[in-house]
N, C-alpha and C positions, 0 to 999 in steps of 0.2 A: 341929037339927044342931049338933054340938059345934063351938065356935069353932076355926078352923084358922089356922095361919100359912102364908101362901101367897106364893111367889115367882113372878112372871110375867115371862117374857122375851119381848120383842117385837123382831123382827129388822128390818133396814133394808127388806127387800122388802115387809114388812107396813105400812110407814109412808110409802112413796114413791110418786110418780106415774110415768107412763111416761117422763118426762124425768129421772128420778132425783132430783127435788126433793121436799121434804117435802109430803105430802098431808094437809091439815087434816081432810078428811072421814074418812080412815082413822084418824087420831089421835083424832078425836072418838068414833068407834065404840069404840075401845079404852078410852078414858076412861070412857065410859058403862058398860062392862062391869066395869071396875075399881071404879068408884063403887058399882055394884050389890053387889059382893062386900062392900065395907066397910059398906054399908047393912045387910047381913045379919049384921054383927058380926064378920066375919073380919079378921085382920091381913094387910095386903097390902104387898108390896115389889115395885117395878117395876124390872127391869133393861132398859133401853131402848137399842137401837142407833139410828142415824139421824142422829147429829151430823155425820159426814162427808158424808153425802148431802145434808143440809140446807145445809151450808156450800158445797157445790159450786156451787149456783145463784148464791149471793151472790158467789162469786169468778169466775164465768163459765166454770167447767169444764164441758165437755160430757159427761164421764164421770168415774168414780171415778179419782183420780190413781194412777198406778203407783208413783211414788217416795214415800218416807217423808215428805219435807218438804212435799210437796203434800197428802198425807193429813192431816198434822198442822196445816197451815194451814187446811184445810177444816174440821177438827174445832174449831179455835179460834173460827172464825166460827159454825159450826153449833151448838155446845153452847149458846150463848146463845139462838139462835133456837128450838132444840128445847125448852129449859127454859121459855122464855117461852110457847110454845104449850101445854105441859102445865099450867103454873101458871094460865093463863087458863081452860083447859077444866075443870080440877079445881075452880077457884073457883066455877064455875057450879053445882057439886054440893055446895058448902059444905065442900070438902076442901082442906086446906093441904098443898102439896107441898114437899119439900126435896130438894136435889140433893147427891149424893155422887159425886165423881170419884175413882176408886180407882186405885192402882198396885199391881202384884203384890207388891212388897217391903214394902208397908205395909197391905195390905187387911185383915189380921187385926185391926188396931187400930180398924177401923170397927165392930166388933161392938157395943160398948157404946153407940155413937152411934145405930146402927140400932134397937136395943132401946129406947133412950130415946125416940126419935121415935115408935115404934109405941105406946109407953105413953101418949103424948100425942096419939094418933090422927092423927099426921101420916103422909103417904104418901111414903116415900123413893123417889126416882127415881135409880137408880144407872147409871153408865156408867164404862168405863175412861177414865182421863185421857189420851185419845189425843193431845192436843196436845203432851204432854211425855214420854210413855212411850217408853223405849228398846225396840227390837224384841226384844232378848235378855231383857228383863225384863217383857214384855207377857204378858197372859193368853192371847193368840192370837186370841180372839174373845169376844164377849159370851155365847155359849152356855156356854163353860167358866166364865166369870165368874159367870153365874147359878147354875151347879152349886156352885161354891165358896161363894157367898153363902148358898145354901140350906143347906149343911152348917154354915157358920159360925154361923147364927142358929137352927139346929135346926128348920128349916121342916118342915111336914107334907107339903107338895106343891110341886113345881116344874112349872110349865106353860110349855112352850116353844111359842109361837105362830109358825106359819110359813104359807107359801102352799101347802104340800102337806099333804094330810089324812092324815098318818101315815107310818109306815115301811113300805117295800115291799122285797121280796126282790130286785127289779131296778128300774131307773129306769122309772117308769110313763109318762114322756113318750116313751120309746123303745120300751117294750113295754107296750101297753095291757092285756095279760093278766097283768101282774106281780101276784104275790100280796101282799096287804096284811096286815100283822100287827096284829090288834086288841089283843092282850095278850101281854106278854113278861115272863118272870121273871128274865131275865139278858141281858147284852150279850155275845154270843159272838164269837169271832174270825171265824167264818164270816159272821156278820151284818156285822161291820165291813168285811170284804172286799167284801160285796155293795153296801154304800152308799158305798164310797170314791169320792172325786171330788166336785166342786162344779159346779153349773150356774148359780150366782148371779153376776150381773154387778154387783150393788149391794153386797151384804154381804161379809164376810170368810170366812164359812163356808157349807157346804152341809149336806146331811143327815149327812154323815160327822161333822162337828163336833158336831151335835146328839146323835147317838148316843154319841159319846165323852163328852159332857157328861152324858148320861143315866146312863152307867156310873159316872161319878164321883159323881153325886148318889145313886145307888143304894147306893154303898159307904158313904155317910153315913147310910143308912137313910131317905132321902127318896123318896117315890113321885113318879113322873114321867109327864107327858103330853106327847106331841109331836103337833101337829096344827093344824087350822084352825078357824075359826068366825066367825060374824057376829052382830051384835045385842047388846042389853043383857044377855041372859042366857047368852051363850056360855060365860063362865068358870064360872058357876054350874052349867051343864049338865055341864061337864068334871069338876068336883069331886064330882058325884053319879053319875059313871060313864056319862054320856050324851053324851060329847064325840065329835066326828068326827076320830078320830086313833088313836094307839097309846098304850096304858097300859103302863108298865114298873114293876113292883112285885114284891117278894118275898112280898107278901101279897095277891095278886090277888083272892082270894075276898072280901076286905073291900070292894074296889072294885066287883066284880060284884054284890055283895049290895044295893047302893044302889038 
């Protein structure tokens, strides 16, 4: 398989335990899958949420703070805890990880740094600099950040991992008969209306933000996958067209052909 440049976005709900603290078992599962992609020769960039959730436990918060200063304080504590966990787990696979905390007004300046890190086989771990970002200059959520990063570095694929196995025409938790979309070639206004709203109590976005991000990545010519998975080979299965979720691409036949 041709070497690909892949951006993987992992949301808070895919990294936390029932008490909204950082779950090392979940993080280890993701790291194993990311390391497997690198072992196959692909370039991998990780956009990871979870800093606020990780910091909530340390500060004694019982839930995600509502106010900005609470979220920023939790992020300040949690960014160190999250990076430490990633560094320790990637080290077990012989991979060096590097942290980049971006702000919306300067993120484009990170392109050359990310490319340089990839050339040295380092795995960049990217997050918004939540502890200092002003709300009017924020990315909104890491879904959009991952889409912008994928366009910035001309990625081949954006994988947005979540706890829902793809995009549905209606909320599958409320309507078990909701139709799931396996393949899409565009993000329509009708689809955006169907996925509006968020059910997540941990992260900042729901399926709506993921679909918006997919539309942004698609405009940059980046293929997108939104869905779930477990185990070492979950990301590999996604890039060969066997993922449990929804593929969004203007060239779907290439994905289906794998």
